[in-house]
Each structure stands twice: as structure tokens, then as C-alpha cells.
MIKOLZA-268119 format. One record per residue (C-alpha): x, y, z. Coordinates in pm, whole numbers, padded with zeros to 5 digits, always signed. Example, Ala and Ser with C-alpha at 12.3 -4.5 7.8 and 13.67 -1.06 7.14 Angstrom:
REM residues 2
+01230-00450+00780+01367-00106+00714
END
This chain:
REM residues 412
+00000+00002+00000+00129+00340-00087+00119+00636+00151-00080+00855-00085-00413+00683-00036-00690+00883+00119-00867+00828+00451-01220+00975+00456-01350+01189+00739-01532+00889+00886-01307+00619+01031-01347+00278+00885-01182-00062+00888-01243-00189+00544-01004-00473+00502-01288-00723+00512-01370-00959+00230-01150-00987-00070-01088-00644-00216-01085-00320-00031-00950+00025-00068-00662+00135+00151-00621+00431+00383-00305+00583+00531-00351+00961+00502-00517+01031+00832-00462+01409+00839-00828+01491+00789-00949+01310+01099-00904+01301+01471-00828+00989+01675-01159+00996+01854-01421+01153+01633-01672+00871+01621-01938+01094+01773-01881+01355+01502-01900+01101+01220-02210+01053+01010-02247+00708+01169-02256+00835+01527-02631+00907+01571-02824+00682+01809-03098+00613+01560-02855+00505+01284-02663+00281+01531-02993+00117+01631-03070+00047+01265-02722-00099+01216-02756-00331+01515-03102-00447+01411-03019-00523+01045-02689-00700+01106-02820-00895+01402-03112-01016+01189-02880-01132+00913-02654-01308+01165-02943-01498+01334-03122-01600+01013-02796-01704+00837-02677-01906+01138-03002-02090+01187-03081-02138+00820-02740-02262+00707-02711-02479+01018-03044-02640+00922-02923-02703+00570-02606-02877+00694-02801-03086+00948-03064-03197+00700-02807-03302+00431-02584-03479+00682-02850-03677+00876-03099-03755+00599-03006-04052+00381-03225-03944+00090-03038-03608+00078-02700-03764+00013-02676-03659-00351-02400-03479-00542-02604-03158-00571-02689-03157-00201-02329-03210-00104-02244-02899-00304-02532-02714-00143-02408-02814+00199-02059-02691+00109-02210-02357+00008-02390-02349+00345-02057-02412+00523-01906-02120+00333-02203-01903+00432-02160-02012+00797-01796-01907+00775-01898-01571+00636-02165-01537+00904-01926-01605+01191-01620-01421+01070-01760-01135+00860-02092-01016+00980-02018-00943+01353-01657-00824+01312-01713-00602+01009-02016-00415+01132-01884-00368+01488-01541-00244+01381-01656-00042+01081-01994+00102+01165-02012+00096+01545-01659+00139+01702-01490+00263+01380-01161+00103+01486-01031-00253+01531-01046-00373+01895-00999-00746+01843-00622-00782+01828-00367-00877+01562-00446-01252+01546-00812-01193+01473-00723-00920+01224-00536-01175+01012-00784-01456+01070-01101-01259+01005-00980-01097+00681-00848-01428+00547-01167-01622+00643-01385-01359+00487-01208-01384+00151-01219-01767+00163-01591-01772+00245-01700-01556-00049-01475-01747-00291-01604-02081-00171-01961-01966-00232-01881-01844-00584-01679-02159-00680-01944-02394-00541-02216-02222-00747-01994-02286-01050-01949-02652-00951-02325-02702-00918-02398-02540-01257-02130-02747-01432-02258-03070-01270-02615-02984-01378-02493-02892-01728-02323-03223-01781-02617-03420-01645-02868-03244-01869-02663-03206-02188-02518-03560-02183-02776-03774-01993-02620-04105-02086-02272-04002-01976-02178-04147-01633-02212-03882-01369-01961-03792-01103-02042-03981-00785-02039-03860-00430-01668-03945-00396-01585-03726-00693-01800-03452-00547-01598-03460-00227-01275-03422-00428-01430-03128-00613-01531-02967-00282-01175-03013-00146-01042-02856-00469-01279-02558-00425-01142-02492-00071-00782-02534-00186-00823-02289-00474-01013-02046-00249-00737-02058+00014-00462-02006-00238-00646-01717-00401-00699-01542-00067-00346-01609+00063-00212-01260-00022-00475-01111+00208-00338-01319+00498+00016-01206+00418-00052-00836+00384-00325-00770+00643-00202-00618+00969-00285-00376+01245-00197-00010+01179-00190+00293+01409-00315+00605+01224-00111+00922+01234-00254+01264+01318-00004+01536+01231+00289+01290+01280+00143+01176+01613+00022+00816+01650-00327+00753+01774-00392+00503+02055-00629+00304+01839-00567+00046+01563-00723-00031+01234-00707-00364+01046-00594-00296+00693-00398-00445+00401-00057-00289+00362+00092-00380+00027+00459-00312-00070+00353-00184-00409+00038+00000-00508+00039-00141-00861+00048-00498-00727-00243-00411-00500-00451-00285-00794-00371-00591-01000-00474-00820-00714-00796-00634-00667-00884-00670-01034-00789-01039-01025-01008-01099-00721-01301-00924-00889-01259-01141-01196-01212-01468-00999-01489-01403-00742-01749-01247-00965-01688-01211-01338-01575-01563-01431-01832-01735-01207-02110-01515-01340-02011-01589-01702-02002-01967-01638-02335-01957-01455-02497-01758-01729-02377-01992-02002-02459-02318-01824-02806-02223-01705-02910-02066-02034-02797-02391-02211-02982-02605-01959-03297-02390-01989-03299-02436-02368-03291-02813-02327-03527-02848-02031-03787-02604-02160-03735-02694-02529-04005-02848-02735-04046-03224-02711-03940-03425-03017-04242-03501-03240-04373-03857-03189-04190-03905-02855-04410-04094-02611-04454-03951-02268-04619-04117-01967-04694-03960-01634-04356-04062-01488-04171-03881-01764-04385-03570-01706-04296-03583-01339-03923-03620-01420-03932-03321-01654-04128-03119-01395-03876-03210-01126-03585-03103-01349-03750-02769-01415-03811-02713-01044-03454-02786-00966-03324-02551-01239-03562-02275-01123-03432-02312-00771-03064-02293-00869-03129-01999-01106-03294-01821-00816-02984-01885-00603-02768-01741-00883-02989-01436-00911-02964-01378-00534-02584-01405-00553-02570-01155-00842-02807-00899-00691-02637-00908-00347-02277-00884-00461-02292-00672-00775-02349-00326-00604-02074-00393-00349-01826-00500-00613-01905-00192-00827-01858+00035-00526-01522-00121-00439-01405-00094-00800-01505+00275-00821-01326+00356-00494-01019+00175-00615-01012+00375-00938-01125+00710-00789-00996+00742-00427-01127+01098-00415-01479+00949-00386-01388+00846-00025-01445+01206+00083-01807+01206-00041-02026+01276+00259-02288+01011+00169-02032+00732+00121-02076+00586+00478-02448+00533+00409-02390+00383+00065-02118+00153+00198-02350+00046+00478-02637-00040+00241-02419-00228-00010-02220-00408+00255-02537-00517+00435-02682-00639+00106-02370-00845+00041-02370-00991+00394-02744-01065+00375-02670-01310+00090-02566-01559+00362-02931-01594+00477-03118-01610+00144-03016-01957+00019-03182-02149+00307-03499-01948+00248-03487-02032-00124-03439-02403-00054-03727-02407+00195-03952-02216-00046-03879-02413-00363-03783-02767-00254-04016-03007-00072-03738-03226+00070-03560-02935+00235-03894-02798+00358-03979-03135+00513-03628-03172+00660-03649-02826+00819-03992-02906+00962-03866-03235+01109-03591-03048+01292-03805-02757+01402-04078-02982+01544-03848-03031+01842-03832-02657+01910-04071-02548+02187-04371-02376+02038-04312-02511+01687-04406-02873+01745-04780-02858+01672-04739-02650+01355-04457-02864+01220-04642-03190+01300-04941-03068+01106-04725-02986+00808-04547-03327+00818-04880-03515+00841-05015-03325+00543-04699-03406+00344-04729-03774+00433-05096-03792+00326-05008-03619+00005-04729-03870-00063-04956-04168+00000-05226-04033-00234-04964-03969-00496-04810-04313-00475-05139-04501-00480-05281-04300-00772-04959-04318-00984-05078-04446-01326-04720-04511-01441-04698-04814-01210-04940-05004-01438-04780-04906-01765-04555-05141-01961-04300-04877-02059-03980-04796-01874-03748-04522-01979-03392-04631-02019-03242-04291-02077-03338-03927-02056-03378-03866-02433-03625-04049-02658-03550-04424-02633-03826-04646-02495-03853-05026-02500-04113-05271-02375-04047-05450-02048-04169-05775-02202-03928-05737-02494-03639-05671-02257-03708-05981-02053-03737-06195-02366-03384-06104-02466-03187-06078-02145-03402-05992-01847-03126-05975-01590-02901-05739-01776-03169-05502-01894-03343-05489-01558-03014-05391-01395-02966-05124-01659-03311-04990-01591-03238-04962-01218-02910-04785-01292-03085-04524-01501-03341-04459-01236-03067-04428-00976-02890-04173-01199-03207-03967-01213-03259-03993-00836-02903-03868-00794-02993-03566-01007-03292-03467-00795-03275-03265-00478
END
């Protein structure tokens, strides 16, 4: 970091996440002017506490429920759900290491009171968390893309998914490593006199390297993932919502499979939209401040930073809400856990009984059970069960089970 960067009139620790602007010119501030800053009013402080505390509580409970449901429900042990749980772990890391430390040090105290070790740990963990979320979204989209575009190609199993998850964390850690190396505590100077407070910032040996790293982080965290997500889900949408081939037979089971695919794609596209909407304004603000440091003196910047930072942090609590809203299995899993919470038991029991009755009606009235057609792939090939058995019943029956297992693996 060079010594010609600008510190605004409001004190701020902004070394959180993965790309921040740097401050070392402290001549326009006093060491203890938090009451004179635009963030010092009681009403604004109350709003800050309420909004960040809400995000922290919802994200902690929601992502904790996602991890619990996937871990302890056998039917949820699919490749996609392992990726979703990994994203929930990343959001939990963000919730624990970013939400409380960033808003307390930046918007409440306006200095860093947590010591040097936490300064390094928090900044590093924040960068890892946001990268893990972005890379996991890419992994899910690529997995869905392969499954939909090449339905007969063997899918990656759960063991492969675990290797991919490990690779996601390794790449995220390596990408964020410079933040760990260059983040440190710094005492601001007021007219060549050191203040008795500290701020947690990144101090780079060269300003050009700092700018290059910021651009690289923006590309790796946001631009490349967004491009991959856009391409894969548009391609998937064309196939899933495309017109059926003329003359292709469809029974009720095939209709259900297509409907289930569409539901899954809708849910994951909603997750991608939430990621985009939450992080785009914050990334644009950081990029503008990096290119135009003079903007840091703008009097409305603290409020804009607060809104965009809160929006980015709130992304940690949206995914569990999306899963609960758009996926029956997650909704049922959440209800099964919450039924043990005092005051929620009766409501959750009623929901679970309704789901069970609906399942029984659905299974007893399934017309596909009486039909003599079984789908052996996810394109247009159909054969009679009687014809299969007349040739080689054992082999073809096993193949039919394998195809159904592949589809079950694709569902959520």
C-alpha cells in the first residue's frame, strides 16, 4: 500500500472480504471523532444493530439447518446436495467471521479492537468464504450442465463430489493467501502523532500490485463465475424447456421427471440471481473507490457503503430461504428439525402429516406403475419391459435400475 491513499473523514476498517481500498492519510480526521462522524447518531446505530443482528441470526440458523438436513437424512446424500451443504458451510464461515466483526469495527466502534491474530484470521476467512460460495455455485452449474446435456454419460459420484469440494477450498485458500500475508494492524497518524487506536488494513509493498490483485479478485470471485453460470443455465434452460421431439411418447412418470428437473433448475437460477443482486452493487462500489480514491471524501459514502455491505452480507441468509420455499425435501427436513423446538411442534407436526398424506395419495394413484414402458435414458429411447425380458431380463433390468438411480441422484 502506498502512502498517498486517502482516509475519509469517517473512520473505517475496510479490510474485510477480498478487495478493499486502503487508507493511510489520516490528516483529515481525529483519533476519537466517532461521535462527530455521520455514523454516530443513536438512531442510525440502532438500525445498524437491528439489520446486522437479523442477518446473523437468520444465516446461522438457516445454514445450520441445511447442513443438518443433508448430513443426517439418507435421501439427501446426492451430489447436488453435497455442493449445497458446502455452500452453506461457506455461508456459515461468512456469518461467523464477517458479519459481526465487520459491522462492529466499521460502523459501530470505527476502529479494530479485536487484536492482531483476529485481524489476520477474520480478513483471510472472509475472503475464503466468499470465494467458496462463488466456486461452489460454478461446480453445481457445471454438474447440472453435464447431467442435462449428456444424460447417458456417467455422472460424477459422491466421492468425486468430495474431491471437487476439497479442490474448491484449496483454490479459495490459495487465491486469498495474499490477504493473509499483507493484512496487519496499523496505528493512524494525526499530524505525525500516532493515535492510541488500531485499524485492520492491508498494507501492500507496491500499489500497482495491490490494484492488479484487486482486479484479479473481482474477476475470480465475480466475473468468471457469473459468465459460467450464465452460459450453463441458459444452455440447460434451452434443453429443459425446449419442445419435445415429435412422436416421442410420454407417460406420467416422464412428465414428473421433466417437472422435477424444471423445479431444480428454477431453484438454482434463483440462487444465482440472489448471488448476483447481493454482490454486484458492493463490487461496483469497491471498483469505483479503487479507481477514484477521491470518492472516499463524499459525505454520503458511509451510508452507501452500509447499504451495499449489508446487502452483500445478507446473501448468507437467502439460500436456506430459497431451498425451503422451492424444494419439498428441504422444507420437510427443516420441519422435522423444528418440530423439536418449543412452540413449533404442533405446527410442524401438522405440516409433516399433510406431506405424508399427500405422498400416499400420490403413490397409490400413480398411473405409471401399471404401464408397460420404462425409460432407459433421458432422451427418446423407450422399450417394452416384455421385450427386454425376452432377450436378457437380468442385464436389462439392472440397466433400468441404474438409469433410475442416476435420475434420483440428479434430484434434490
